[in-house]
Residue, then its C-alpha position, 0 to 999 in steps of 0.5 A: m037559186i037561195g042554197q046554190e053555191i056563190v064562193r068555192m076557195e081551195h087550198i089557198s095560203k098565204s104567207f108574209p114576211g115572218v109569218k104563214a097567216l093561211d096554210d092550204v084553206s078552203f072555203s065556202l059559201r051559199s047563196g041565201e045563209v048566214m056563214a060566221l067564220l069564227g076563230e081566234n085572232g090570228a087564225g087567218k079570218s081576216t086574212l082569208m077574207k082579204v084574200l076573197s075581196g082580191i085586197y090580198e093576192k093568194d099565194e095558191g090556190s083556187i076561187w070559184l064565183f057563181g061557177d067561173k074559176m077565177d085565173v085571173y083576180s083584183q079587188k076591181i074584179a071583186r068588186e064587180k061580181g058583187i063583193a063588197i066587205i065591212h071591216q073591222e077597223l073602220n076605213m072612211c076620209q073623215h073628211l069627207t061626207v057621209s053619201q061622198n064615201m057611201f059612193l066614192m069612186r062610183e059616182p053618180l054623174k051629171h055632165g060630166l060632173v058629180d050628181q050631189k044631188k041624186m048622190n045626196e038623194e040616194a043615200s039618204a034613201i039606203l039610210s032610212s033604209l037602214g032605221v038610222d038618223i044621219s045626214p047625207t051631208a054629214l062630215t065623216g070624221s063628226l059623227a060618233v063611232s057607232k054612226q060610222q060602222m053603219v054608213e060602213i054598211a050603208k055604203a055594202l048595201s049601196m054596191n047591191a052585193k051578193v056576197l057580203i063581208m061582215d066583220e065585226p060589224t056589231s063591236a060599236l053598236t047599241s042594242k037597238e041598232i045590233d037588233d036593226l042590223f040583224k033586220i037586214i041582214r035577214d032581209l039579205k039572207a031573203k034577197g038571196c046574199g050570201i052572207v059571210y058574219i066574223s064575230h066574237r060575240l058568240e052570243e049574236l050568231r043564235h039570232i042569225v047563224d046558218r052555218v059556220t067554219i072554224m079556223r086556228d093558226g091559218h088553218f081549217i079546223k073544221s064547216a058546219d052546220f049551226s045547228e049541229m054544233s053546240m057553243e062549248d063545241i065550238i069554242t073547243a073548236m077554236v082554241g084547240r082546249e076547252i075554257k073551263e071557266k069564261y069570266p074566271h073571278i079570285e077572291t082577293p081581301v079587300g085593302k085600303v082605297v088606294f083611288e078617288v075620284k071626288n066631284l070630278n067634271a069634263g064638258h057636258q058627258v062628265r057631269n060630279v063625279s065620284f067614286s074609288v077604289r081600293e086595294g085588291e078589287i076590280v071595279g066595272i064601270a057599266g051603262l049606255m052607250g054616250a053615258g060618259r065612261t070612256e070621257t071619264t077615263r080619259a079626264i082621269f087621265g089627263a087626255d081631255p080637259k077637266d073643269g073641276g074635281t078632286i083626283i086622290l091617289d093614296g091619299k095624297e092629291v094629284k095634279i093631272n094635266s095631261p096622261r104624261d101627269a098621270i103615268k109619272a103619278g102610277i095611273v096608265l090607260a087602257p084606250e077603247d081604240r086601240k089603234k088611234d090612241g093606243l099603239c104606233t101601228k107603224l113602228p115595231v111593237r119594241s117600240n110601242i113598250s118602250l115609248p112610254n117607258l123610255d124613264l126606265l131605259s135610258d140614262r141622263f143624257g137620254r140614252v136608250f140601252r137597247k139591252k132593257e128594252d129588248d128584255m121589257s120588251h120580251k117579259s111584255v109578249k112572253d107575259l101576255n101571250i102575244k103571237l107574233p112573229s119578233i119584236d121588230t114584227n110592227a103593231q100594224n101586221l097583228s091580229g086584233g087581240n095581238q095589239q091589244k095586248v101590245v097595249v095591256g103590255k106596254w103599262l107592264a113594266r110600270d109601278a102602277r098603282i091603277v091600270i084602266f082599261d077600257e073595252p079592253t075585250r072589245g073585237i078579240d076572241v074567247a081565249a084572248k080575253v080570259e087572258i086580259y081577265n086573268l092579268m086582270n085577276t094577276l094585279k089585282e093579286q099584287g094590290i093594284g087597283t083596277l078600273f075597267v068600261s065595258s059595254e058586255m053587261p055579262e062581262v061586267l057581271g062575271v069579273s067586278d068585285r064592285i059594279i058603278v053604274m052611269c047614267d047622262g054624264r053622272v053616275t047612278g049607283e054602285l052594287s056589290r058583285q053578290e047584289a047585282t044583276q043584268e036587270k039591277i044595272l040597266k035600271l040604274a043604267t037608263q035613269f035619265e034626268s028630266k029635261m022638262e021645264e017645271 
């Protein structure tokens, strides 16, 4: 029955070595509602949902599902009860097909063998219901991140979930895909499915959310109907203080051109790209998904091969054939996929910060000075307010926002001339975003050129001094902070070249 309580968690506590992730937390969910679970990175949201889905075992507390108290609980029991979770970090087997991922360990059988035909047909039907054009026989690893995200959603739907947990489901989706997802959520609500929605994109909430539960530092703060709370109330409850300025911006004297890219070409998605960055300014790169923004940053940094073009730093051409060349020249990159390209997740924070800086921390024989390494790590942690038990904590045990700060922190010790941020605030909370913006402003004040890619239009408009717009692998326009509007950016971002033959 719609509106009936289907999940109740009371006095849940969960500890990991050196940190208490959940402390006496309570939570409830009704059938046919969307509950937004909100809080800063490290608040305990994902941990609570992993307890609910049986991935983590609670230390204390009680769980009721559909009126029954769960004295024995596991991931298998949660799945059998109809609880499905879509994780923030994609969790699929890249070497398997889409349908194999969707029905992994639940494959339909025929005469004791996997019925591949039926599995592909069922996968195709679910994908079609989502309105996405993905072949069930495609290798998952060959798909773009946004498509992989839709496969994760399709997998959850294939389980006929009664409780669906979505952890940052829109972080890698286009605007159209987000609209499609919201339609799916409304359909699931109408069928009585209870949905837990975790997102740092607070502007999304008004489209789908019924109630909110807010957490902070592992504690339950409050629960209320969404209609009873303003966005300012939500943010204050999340961070424990009022955030006066969402996009802090400072005016600094703009100096000489410090960095130039001329006629850069790399594959099909970077075509004759040219732009410049001056001392003391933040240059944003805007565009729709597939515009070539990330590919441009990777080509500049030497992570992907270039087909041609010139890179000039402080008036001199620099040859960059690898990330090592870029780092040595003073060009550093905080990449879009922090786990894949920016972190060694199974190594401690200390090692993540020191690895790209070993030339600064060791003698000519390659021996690393431990005190220098400690000092560098502690300074990065302090400067960026990274929340962690110690610098020896493995990076994989940090929240998404704190992982992002570690990626940024490892470059702070270097004498960088250009810092490139690719989607630096994806999947992190509003307070952590402000800290990243303030870091950009600090770099700006120091005369360091800052280049950043973002898919969030208000962020680009709020933080940038100048905006480069890309479409179809090309630069289609440039706007000053004063003249830039969402409409002007969108117009430039949709200037596709005609592919019709004359």
